[in-house]
N, C-alpha and C positions, 0 to 999 in steps of 0.2 A: 373425725378424721374426716378431711375434704372428700368429697366423692368426685372421683376422677373416672369413673366406669362410664360416664355420659361423655367425658372428654374423647373417649377412644370409639365411641358409636356415634358418629356425628357426620355431618356433611363434608364431602372432600372437594376442593376447588379443581385440582388438576388430574389426579387419579383417574377418574372416571371418563376422562376425554382420551386416556391412554388406551389406542384401539390396537397398537402394535408397535414396535420398537422405532419406526419410522416418526411415530409422533413426539420421539423423544429430541430429534434431531435440532430442531429449532429453537428450545428451550433455554433460556438464560440460566446462568449460574444459580440466581437466587432462586429462579423457578424449580431448577432441579433440585437445590436444597429443600424446598417447600415438598417437593413430590417424596423426598426421601423421608421426611417428618409422617407425611401421609401414608407411605407405605408401611412404616412402624406401628402406626396407629392402628391400621386395617388388618396388621397380622396378629398384633396383640388381642384385638377385639375378635377376631374370627377364632384363633385359636383358644381363648378364653371360653368360646362356646362349645368348639368341635373338640377340644383336646389336638395334639399334634406336638410338632418339633418346634420350640420357641427359640429358646436363646441361641441356637445356630442360626437360624433365619433372621434375627435381628442384627446379628454380627457382620453379614454379608450386604446390606441394602444400599449404600453406597457404592461398593464393588460392582453389584448386579446392574445399578443404573448406569456406571460408567461404561460398564461393557457393552450394554445395548446402545448407548449413545456413541460410542466410536465404533463399533463393528457393526456389520449388516447381516444379522440372523435374518431369516435361516439359511441364507448362502454362505456366511460364515458360520461355522460350527461350534456353537457352545456347549460343552459336556461337564457336567457337575457329577464330581465323585460322591458316591452314595446317593447325593440328589434329594439328601431330606431338607438341604438348604436352600431348595427352590422356589419359595413362596415367592419371593418378589420377582422372581424371572416370570413366574404365572402371571403374576399381576400386570407385567409389563408386555405381555404377549398375549393380550387379547380374551382373558379370563377374569377380570374383574367383577363382570356382572354375576358369574356363576362360582366366585371366590367362597361365598358362604356356604357352599356343598362340599368343601373340601373335608375329605376323609369320611364323607357319609356314604352310604349306598348309593350308588349310580352317579354318585358325583366325583369330583377332582379328587384323583390320587394325592396322596401326601409326598411323592415322589415323581419325578419326570416320567412321561408316558406318551410315546409317539402318536397313541390314539388319541389322545387330547389335543396336540399342537405339533404343526410343522417343526414348531422351534424346540421341540422336545427330541433329541437325537436317539435316546436310549431309554429303556426300562431300565433303572440302577435301585439299587437298594442295598447293595454290599460296599464294602470300602474297599479302595486301592485299585478299582476296576479302569479308572479314566483314564489312565496314560495309555495302556495297551489299547482301548479303544480308540482314543485319540491318534496313536500311532499307525493303527489301521485305516482310518478314515482320512488322515494326511497323506498317508502313502496313495491311497486311493485318488484323491483330489489331485497330486502331482501326475499320477498315470493318466488323468483325464484332461492333462494340461490346464487344469483351473486355477485362478488366481484366488479362489479363496483361502480364508485363514481357518486355522481349527485351533480352539483355545481349551484345555482343560483346566477345570478349577478343582486343586486337591489341598486337603488340609495338610497340617503336620503331622495330625494323629494317623491320618491314612499312610504317611509315608514310612510307619511301622511295619507296614503290610509289606512281605516280600515282593509281591506281584509287581509293584509300583518300581522297583529296581531293576526287573527283569523288561520292563518298558524302557526305562532309562537308558540301558546298556543297546537297545536298539532303536532309539529315536532320534539320534545326535545328528542325522543327516538329513533332517526333514526341516526346511527352511521357513515351510509355511505353517509349524507348529508351534505355538505358545502356551507355555505353562505357567498357570499361577499357582504360586504355592501362598496358600493362605494359614499365616502363622496365629494361633490363638491360644498355644499352649494346651489345648484339648482335643481329645477326641470325644467320646462321652466320659470316660472319666479323665483324670489329668493324664496327658502324655508321658510316656514314660522312655526309659531306655538312655543309650549313648549316641542313638541318631538323634533322638529330640534335644538332647545337650548339644549337640554339635550343631542344630541347625538354629538353636536359641542362642549359640555363641556367635553366630554369621551376622555379626553385627559391625557398625564402624567403632575402632577401637579406640574408646575415649581416652583411655590412660596413654596411649600412644600419642594422641593429640595433646594433651595436656603436658606431657613429660617434653615432647618436641619443642613446643612454645616457651617452656620455662628453661630449657637448654640454650635456646636460641637467644634469650634475653641476657642470660648470664655469661654467655660466649661473648657476647659484645662489650662486655666491662674489661676482657683480657686484651690488653694492648697487643698489636701485631699478631700474636698467635692467635687469638681469638678469632679473628676476621679471617685467617687462613683456615681453620678448622671449619668454621660456620660455612664458607664456600665449597668445601669438599663435600659437607653434608648436603648442601644444596643440590650440588652436582647429582648426588644420588637419590634425590628426595623421590622422583617418578619411581624407581626401583622399589625404594622401601615402600613406598605406597601401595605398589602393585601387590608385593610379598604382602602386605597387612589388609589390604581391603579386596583384592581381586582373585586371589590364587584360593581356589576353594576346589571341594568334591564335584561341584555341578560344572564349573568352567574346565576343569582339569579333564572332564568327561567329554568337553566341545561344545558347551552351550554356553551361548552369550547370558550373563548372569547380570540382573539388576537386584540391588540389595535394598531393603528396608524401606517400603513405600508406605506411606500412610492410606490403610486400607479405607479411612473414613474420609478422605480428601479427594472430592471429585478432580479438581484441578491437578492434584499429584498424579492422580490414577491415569488422567487423560495424557499427562507428558509422558509416562511410562509406556501405555499402550502404542503411542505413535513412535517412541523408541524402538519397541520390540518390532513394528513393522517395518522399520529400517534396518534393522539388524541383518546381517550376513547369515547367522546361524540360528536353528533354532532356540528361542528365548525363554528363559525361565525369570518371571518377576515376583520376588518374595514381598508380599504385603502383609502387614500388621492391623489385624481387626480384636475387637473386643467383643468376645462371644457374649450376647445378650443386651447388647447396647440400646439402650432407648427405654428399658425398663428397669427400674432401680433394683427390684428385687432378683430379677435374672442376672444382671450384671454382677452381684454379690454372690450369687450361687449358681451359675452356668451349668452344672452339673445336675442340680436338681430341677432345673427348667430345661433340661436338654428335650426331654419327652414328657408331654405331661397330659393328664386327663383335664376335661374340663374345670375352671376355676374362676374365684371373684378376682377380678382385677384389683380392688381395693386392699384386700385381703393377701391376697397372693395365696400360693399353695400351703395348705396347712396340714402338717404331719401328723396324722391321728395314731396315737398310742394304742397299742391293743387291737389294731385292726390288721390281723395276720394275714398272709399269703403264703403259698407255697415257697417263694423264694425266700421271704423272712424265716420260716420255719427250717428250710434247709441250713441258712446262713448259722442260724443259733443252734442248732443241733451238731453241726460240724465243728461248731466251738466247743460243745460237751465234750465231743470226743477228743479233740485235739488237746484238751486240758489233761487228759488222762493218758494221753500216747504221741509222744514227740515225734514219731514216726510220719506222722499224718499233716501233709502239706496241702495246698490248694493255688489251682493256678486259673488266672483269668485273662481273656483276651480284651482289656480294656473295657470289661464290664464288671468291675467290682462289686459298685453298688448295686446296679441292675440287678444282679445275680444273689444278692443277700450276703454280701462278704465284707461289709462295711466292719462290723464286730470283730471278724478274723484279722483283718489286716492292722486294727489297732491293738490286738491283744497278742497276735502272734507275728509280727511283721518279718520275721526272719525266716517264717514259713509260708509266706505269703507272695505269690509271683505274677505280677502283672506283664505279660510279654509284649503289651500292646496290640494292634489289631493284625495279630499273625498266629491264626488259628492251626496253620500246618505247623510251624514249629512248635506251639504249644503241646500237640499231641506227642511229637517225637521228644521234645523236651521232656513231657512225662515219663515217654519210654525210658529214657536216661536216669531219670530220678527212680524208677519201679526196679528197672535192672541192678541199682545200688542198694536195693532193700527198702527204700523211702516208699509211702503209700501215698501216689498223688492222685488228687481229686481235682478233675478239670471240669469247672462249671461253666457252661457255655448254652447260648441260645440254641433250640433245635436247627432253626435257619442257617446259623453260623457253622454249625458243626458239619454241614454238606461239604464246605471247604477243605476239610480233614480226611477224607474218603481215603485216599491212597496211605496216608502215615498210619490210618486206623488198622489197616492191612498189614503193610510191608513192615511198619517200626513198632507194632503192637502185637497183632493177632499172630502174625507168623513165627515172632519170637516168643510167644508164651508170656510176655509180662504182665503182671498185675497193675492195672490202670482204671481207675473209675471214672465215668461219664457221669456227671452231675446235670442232665439235660433239662433246663429250663425251656419255657413257653414251647412245650411240646403240644402238637395239636393246633386248633386253630386259636389264632391271637388277635384277629379282628380288623380294626381300621389301618393296621400297616400294610395289609395287603398281601398280594401273592407273592411280593418277594420275601415275605417275613413269616409266612403261614408254615408253622412245623408239623407238616403233613409227611414227609419224606423221610425222616429218621428211621422208622421202623422198617420200611421196605428196603433201605441200602443196608442198615445195620446187621437184619435177617441173614443176608447174603454172605457175612463173615462168619467163617467156621468156629465154634467153639464159645462164641460170646453168649452172655447171659444178659436178659434185658428184664427189668422189673417196670412195672405201671403202677403206681398207688394212686387210689383215688380220694385219700384223705391225710390230713398231716401225720396221723399215727402210723399209717402204713409208710408213708415217707421215711419217717425216721427208722423204722424197724427195717425196710428194703436197704436204706443207706447202710445201718449197721450191717446186715449181713454181706453187702456187695464189698464192704471194707475188711471184714475179717471172716467170712466164711467163704466166699468164693474165690477163685484164682481167674488169672488172665483177665480179659477185656469183658468189664462188667458196666451194664448202662442202668440207670434210674432214671426216668422220664416223666416229668411232672409237669401239668398246665400252668397257663398264666393265671394270676389271681388267687380267689380264694376257693376254699373246698365249700360244697354245697351244705347249706343247713339240714340239719336232722338225716343226714346220709347215714349215720352211724346205728340210727334205731334199730336195728334188728337182730341184737345179741351176736354181733358180729366180734370174733376175736381178731385183732388186726395182726397177731403173730403168727396166724394161720398161714400156713404156705401154699402156694400153687394157685389156690383158687377158693372161692366162698360161694356158696350156692344158697339161693334164696326164694323159697315156695316150694308147695307138696305136689305140684302136677307132675303126672307121670308121663304124660305124652308130648307136650310142647315145651321147649326150653329156648330162651335167648341169652346170646352170649355177647360179652363186650369186655372192655379194660378200662381203666383210668377214669377221668372225669364222667365219660358218658354214661358210667354206673348210675349217676344221678338223675338223668333223663329217662333212662330204661325203667328203674325203680318207679318213676313217677309214672311212666306209661303203663307199668302193671297194674298198679294201684289203679288207673283210671279205667282199664279193660275189666278190671274185677268189679269195680263198683257199678259202671255203666252198660258195659256189655254182658256182665254175667259170665267172661271169658279169663280161665285162669291160665297162668303160664308159671314156670319156673325161670329164676335169672340164673345164670352161672358167670360170676365176674371173676377173671382171670388175672391173679396177680403177679406171677411170673409168668410173662407173656412169651418168651422164648429162652430155650427152646421148646418147642410143644410138648407137654407132659404126658407120658403114657396113660398116668392116673386119668386126665381130662378126657382124653380120647374114649378110653373105656367107660367114664361115664356117660358120655356124650350118645354113644353107639346104643344106649338103652332107650334112648326118645325117639320117637316117630316124624318129627319135625324138629327142626333147627332153624333160629335167626341168629344170625351174626352181624352186629353194628359196630362200624369200626371208623375212627376220627382221623383217617389216615389213607395214604393213595393205597387203592385195592390192589393193584398189581404188586405182589411181592409182600403184603400185607398179612397180619396174623390170620385173617379169614381166609385167605388163600392158602396158606401153609396149614391150618386145622382142616379144612375141608379135603386137601390132599392125603392129609394122615388119615382121617376118617375114610376115605375110599381104599388107602392102602389096609386100614384094618376091616375092611369088609362092610360098611356101613351102607345101607339100601334104603335109608328113609329119604326125608325130602328136606331141602335147604333152602334159605335164602340168605345171600350175602349184600348189606347195604354198607358200602363204602365210597369214598371219594374216587372217581372213576373219570380220569381223561382230561381233566380240567386243571387250570390252575384258579386258587379261589380268591376272589375280588374282595376289597375292602368294604367293610361292615362292621357292626356289632357282633361281638361272639353269639349273642343268642340268636342274632339276626342271620348269622353264617350257617348255624346248627340247621334253623327253620329251611334255609333254602335249600340245603344238601338232604332235607328229611331226617335230619340227626337229633332233633330236639324231640320232647317227649310226645308231641302230637304226630310228628311224622313219622316216628317208631311204631306209634299204636297203628296209625292209617296203614303202615306195612305189614304189620301181624294180622290185622284183619283182612286185608286184600290178599295177602299169602300168594305174592309173585314168587311162585316155587319154581327152584332148578333143581332137576332129580339128577341123581348121581349115576344113574343108567346112561353110559356114553352112548348108547343107541336112541335115546329118546329123542322125540323130533322138537321138544321144546327147551334143550339145551341152549 
């Protein structure tokens, strides 16, 4: 095979000279074309080293170049929905020299971030938010009598999210607003639903054109009558054209709408942007792009190359059979259950393959529901299914579940409806950073009355807990599990995974350390190192059913003089705080230390590095135990 890797890792002629968007203004069309090729090569090479979002970024290179050439950022505000496709934008706004730090600790974020550049308007990471933000900024610019433009780029996949329509309903009077609808038929999974089909059909009606030409040709052959009919048709041509081409959802809402612009043609994009500048209404331009363009492997499989780990450019991403993750184990086991139980169905919010549901979709298509990027709808939809006797399992990343809080309370919990949440990517997720860390779900879920929350640390526990959540428990139930693989050798303690509530490991009668989920592995390593190097023994308590707090757990912990609690989540409202509150309620008078994530958003880095920075890796846990930073439950103590 020809080695193309070196082709991407080579010198660039134009890209290093672009220090700001102003440097694009005098470039010729041929130079802009060469620049686009260099940007693609740079993105492919960097992502192959660092990981990141590949296909989505390759699809918007020409669009980004044209935007920065025709508009004047940062005076004109360019807002990227989700912003995972902002790599070209970063390269054109003075960050080429540090682009190699993308998604590394202390380096560039994989999303827009105003702390990096004045050209980044907003910290973004969730879909369907750009139009509301653009609406607010456009109104502010008008209030300031500014002539600056506000441009929002949103994908057709993000238009499956209801928040986008709330913004469209309020933005039709903002003449300084331009919305670019980027159509590539993808969000992360294939875009679904009637809205997607409607947008896909907003094209020039080629059937109408062909029929019109054929009809005119044959009418001319009919003496006298033919010419009369043709004249009548011609007189109504504009009305027919308007009906076929221009009447649509967007224009009916009051927007100037330009359809079918080639998103990889800089000259076409230039004309479209100039049209928008002259429009008397807020404008919507629909552009077509190819996700993954410029790297044949990602063009053929844009879903696989949406978000990637480091890979070899020549070979591409190699799927390794047997390399299990929590997501894969979840997906396979829910299939096993569904084969025996026709009442089980699954719901995803445009994350089917990412949450391990590919096999379920193929085998139980009538019970697989992809609602698009519509997490709020997904929860209430699940409530409707549950009310009707179906068992809905909603597989969702922890970070995206945040968007459904009201629905969880109002439409599920208050109604007492049985809905199962399979919460993927719970805890630290790493390089996607602060918009994606799954550290808030425990804190906000524990505020919901009558909820049950499980936290497996192994694959077997995940399966056992999922089965319990479906068949044993009632009401709202959550099973939260981490990104990636279970830790090796974690089960070698004669642990029975069917054991409910907790697992106790160790013989120490005075000091106990408590945790749940994936941190059990780090705590286990710390215990072994403490015993070996420091001759200091502790007992470990791993909580499996983390909420509500079990009376058995409280009574067990009351017997210890000293308690350490380690939590990969927000301290305020976390299990640690709930447990300490219960201990005090039960009259505990010993010492305790709570180590959790306190008052910060966790930046991007590797998962292990994030644990280290937070003091939640084995070394940090060991250090905390040895240093014994103790808080006493005596409320009158001076060192509270």
